[in-house]
N, C-alpha and C positions, 0 to 999 in steps of 0.2 A: 596071442598067436604064435605059431610055430613056425621055427626056421627051418628053411630048405635043408635037406640032407647033404651033409659035407661043408656046411661052414658053420663058422663058431663065432659068437658075438665076443667082442674083446672090449673090454673096459679100460680104463686108465691104469688099474692096479695091475693089470695082467700084461701090459705093454712093456717091452722089454727095458730095463733101467741102463744107459751108459752113465757111467761115474765120470765128470771132467778132470782131466789130469791137475795136479797142482803144481801150480809153477811159483817159482821163488822170487818174487818181482824186488825185492831188497835192494839187489845189488844191481839190477837193472834200471834204476831210478837213479842212483849216484851217477852225477855229472862230472866229468874231469874239472879240475879247479880252474883251467884257464876258460872253458865255455861258460862255467858259472860266471868267472868274473866278466865275462864278455856280455853274457845275459843282463847281469845286474848294471853294467853300464850303460848298454841300450836301455832298460827300464828307467834308470834315472833320467837319460837325454828325453826319451819319451815324455816323463812327467814334466821334466821343466819347459819341454815345447808345448805341452798341454796349458802348463799355467800362462804360459806368455799368450797362447792363443785365447785361452779364457779371459785374460785381462783385456786385452786387445777387442775382445766382442763385449766387454762389459763397457768398455770406454766408449766404441762405436755405438751402444745402444744410448750411452748416454748422451752423446753427441746428436744423434739422432731426435730422442727425446727434446732436447733443448731446442734443436732447428724446428722441428714441428709446431712446438710453443710459439716460436717467433713467427714462423708461417701462419698461424691461426690468428695471431693478433696483426700480423700486417695485411693479411686476407680482408680481415673484418676493416679493417683503416679503408681499404682499396674500397670495398663495397660500401661504405658510407659516403666515400667521396663519390660515387658512382650515382647513389642515391641523391645525394646533393646537387648534383649536375641535372638528373633527371627532374628535379624540383624546380631548380632556377629556369629550365627551359620550357616548363611546362607554364610557370608563372609567366615568362616572357611571351609567350603565345598568346594567353589569355589577356594579358596587358596590350599586345597588340592588335588581337580582336576588339576589346574595348574602344582603343583609340581611332581604329576603323570606324567602329559605330558613330564615334562622335566627328568624323571627317564632315567638312561641309561640301567639298568639292572634289573632283578628280584629281586636280594638282595636290589637296591635302593627302588624298589615298597614296599618290605617288613617290610624296615627300615623306610620309610614315614608313612607306613599305620601304623606301631607300635607307633611312634612318633605322629601321627594324633589321634589316638583311646585316649594314654595317654592326651593326651592335651585336648580332647573333654571331657573325663571323669572329668579331673580337673575342667575345665570350667562348667560343668554341675553341678558339685557337688556345685560350688561357687554360681550357677545361683540359685540352688533349695535352700540354704541358705538365699540368697538376698531376694527371693521371699516370703519364708516362714516368714522371719523377717518382711517383708511388710504387708503380711497378718496378722501377730499378732499384729503388731503395729496398724492396719485397726480396728481389730476387738475391741483392748484394746480402742482405741481412741473413737469408737463409742459407747460402751457399759457401760464403767466407768461413764462419765458425765450424761447419762440419769438414770442410776442406782442410783448414787448419789442424783439426783435432786426429783427424783421419792420417794426415801425411806424418803426425807427430807418434800416433800410435804405431803406424806400420813402418816408421823409422825406428821403433825400439826394436820392432821384430826383427829387423835386418841385421 
């Protein structure tokens, strides 16, 4: 292909070359002694603060791991108790149904129903106390250790 008249193809080697000026950075990099000492002091303080924060984070992580382990065990205990309560209540319903089938009169049915209701109310009351106690124990067991460790950790930082 031919180029139109008056235009000239330029290549990289034909472009003008502009050399960069040479700067002497040797003296520009030197800091005054006071500024250098201030920078070193700032770096030392930053490093010390970082080490404190790292130690605090590791301690907090350890506290959380321990707390989660306690929470898992406590939750498992609570769930076992819920299953035990459900099984006891189911057995009570089946026992009540069996007793109703054995009833000979309406007065027997009324007596069985009253006895069953009283027994179930007492059982429900005890089950509620047991589950509440387990929930309180779980809450205390999981919150107290982490609260204590975090207070101690952040007390060190202050």
